[in-house]
N, C-alpha and C positions, 0 to 999 in steps of 0.2 A: 431503452428508459436511457437519458443519461444519469451519471450519480456527479455529484456537484464532491470534488475532497479537497476545496480552496483553492486561495489568491485565486478565484477565475480558472481553476483548470477541471474542467469534465472528462469523464471516457465513461464509453457505450458500455451498458451494463450485460451484452453481451458476450465482452470482450475480457471481463474478469476470469483469471482466474479462481484469486484467495483474496482475501481481506483478513490481516491477519494482528496480532494486538502483540505491539514491540516489547511489553515489559515482559511478555509471557515465554515468545518462540523466541528471546536471545538469550535465554537460557540455551538453550541448546546446541550442539557444536554444529550442528549439521544447516540450523537459519543462517546464524555466523555466518559461515562458509559462503555458504549460500548470496547472504547480501556481502560478503568478501568482492565474492568471485563475481556480485553482478556492477556491484564499483567498479571496479578494473575495468571489466566491458562500455562502464561509462550508459549504462543504462537503468541505471538509480534519474529517481528525479524528485529537488527534495523540492514539496509544496508548498513548505511554511518555515517561515524566519524565528517559530513557536519551538515550545519543545515538540517533539512529537513523539506521537502515543499510539500509531497507527503504520504499516505499509499494507500497501494493495500490488498486487503482481498481475501485467496483464497475460496475456495469449499468444502475443511477439514477446515476450520475457523483459515488459521493461516493470521496472518496482518503483512505484509512488510514493516518497515520504508522507504522512498526513498528518496534522496537529489533533484532526478530527479521531473520537475515540471509534474502535469497530465495533459501537452499539450503535452510535448515532450515524454509521455504515450501512450499516443493514439496514435500518430501518430503512432509508432510503432508497436503500434498493430490493426489489424478493426475494434476496439472496437470504434465505435464514436454513 
């Protein structure tokens, strides 16, 4: 099954490691460091031009920044 992340970007559900809320996870220095390193490695893909609400990490260590909330993304998947 595929999950739509925004702007015609879809990811296979079985490739998703986690769906994270940007507001709550970026409080942690570890999360900020992870996102910073991912950005430097060019693994971050912004799928929205709107205010980002969540990010999705996949098995191949890509990070998708999405305007869709974590609750909505979780409803679209079987990951709960």
